C-alpha positions, 0 to 999 in steps of 0.5 A: 229416846230415853237412854243415855247412849244409842247403838251406832247400828240403830243410827245407821238403820235410820239414816236412810229412812227420811221419816225417821232421821235423827238430828245428828250433832257432831261435836268434833273439831272442824278438821276431823269433821271435814275429813270423816263424818256421818252423812247428813250430820251437823258440825258444832266444833266444841270438842275442846270446850266439852273436854273442859266441861265448858258448855257455853257455846252449846248453850248459845246454840240451843235455840238453833237445835230442833225441839221436836226431833231426836238429837244424836250426838257424836264425838271421837269415842263417846266421852264428850258427846255423852256430856253434850247429850246430858246437857241437852237433856237437862234443857228439855231435848230428847238427846243421846250419845252414839256409843263409842262415837265415830270409833263405834260408827266405823265398826257398824255392818249392815246386811242387805238382800239384793233382789237383782242378784240371786244368791248374793248378800251385801254387807255394808260398813257405812262408816268406812265405805267398805262392802263385802259379800256372802255369795251362796247356793243351796246350803253353801256360801263363800265370803268375799272381802270380809272385814276383821269382824268375823262374827258379822259373817258367821251370823249372816251365814247362820241366819240363812242356814249356810255353811261357809266353804271358802273365803276370797279377797278381790285383792290385797286391801290397803284401806282396811284389815282383811279378815279373810285369812283369820276367818278361813283359818277359824273355819278350816276352809280355803282362802282364795287370793290372786297369786300376784297379791299373795305377798308373803302369805302362807296357806293361800289358795292362789287363783289365776284368770278364768279359774272358778270357785265352787259355791253349791252347784254354781261357780264364781268365775275369776276375772283378773282385773289388775290396775288397782293392785297387780292381783286385783280380780273381779268375780262373775256370778251368773249375771252379777259382777263383784267388781272389788276395787276395780269398778265402783258405781261412780269411779274406779279403783285408784292405781297409785297405792303400790307405787306413787311415782308418776310413771308407775301410776300411768303404767298401772292406770293403763292396766286398769283401763285394759281390765275395765275394757274387758268388763265392759264386754259383759252384758249390759244388764250385768249387775255391778256390786262394788267393793266400796262406795263414797256417799251414795245413798242407795241401798243395796249398792247395785247398778246395771253395767249400762247405767255405769257407762253413762258419762254422768254416772261414771266419767272414767268408765265412759272413757273406757267405753269410748276407747280414750285411754289417754283421757282416762290416764290423765284424769286419774293422774290429775285427780287423785285424792289423799291416800287411805289412812295408815294404808302402808301399815295395813298393806303390810298386815294384809300381805303377811309382812306384819302381824296386827297389833293391839290398835288393829281396829283403829288403823282403818277408821276414817274415809276409805279414799280408794277411788281414783277421783 
């Protein structure tokens, strides 16, 4: 590796190729690392030292670093990691810094064709756990749950000679700023959102249960699946289910981001139980494509419904299959994690109550924390 900086997208491409994995050295403070980090990385908390150009601790650790592997150093924004990488190169290591640090990592998008899902392209953000989709038939496409980085979807469509004819959100997001309205406005196509999540938004094509969105000669079928939000939906596309934040591979969407009081959480959890109960009626070989992931290493992220019904895979969904609503609700109430970072401000933006400010990109960086447990 001859360059001082390495593109975070290149690191993302190598992370899941075991024979090419670089050694990722995260030099941020321990608390920042524990909250959010690149899977498989090693933490050496010397951020404050590097700010002062103090390399003493790094020098003490040189013998513990691999001499025959690429070393990729990451920090917050790429400044202290550049210093560390330069020091390592001076001592004979093949080292580089991730450009823009964890800020850059959070903006990476990776595109996957899904063999088991005809007409669906999955777009994964490994740094934030967010997933969006390009659903297509013939020469038309609908983008589902896009991030604020519009060029990722425009490029994906152009590469496949597809015309984007609609943009859809599965719900009003709380963990990342939706690019749906902006992308729909740019392309002058409809923006689809369930009526219960539309808030103060204008120029929205509101959807309801059992309606459809046309894509070429096929349809996206709308299933209203409230619980994570009042207007959450899942989209059925042939034998594929785009489950949004209703159903993940190992969990379900948390029901507390609209109202954090215990009574409200229990009510929303019961609605979520009912929504999931409807989804479990779909054929067992339905391919579930979630809106988020945590640390799952498989790419693309796609699992047949019958696998998710196994208690060892998705405990909460197994309660739904067993009809045990009490266990489902109690498990959620007892195991909720910290809320997504800046989620109240992000919700206000996605509802049209506030306009994005100059720090819109920074608002959504960090772990998504959208799962119920």
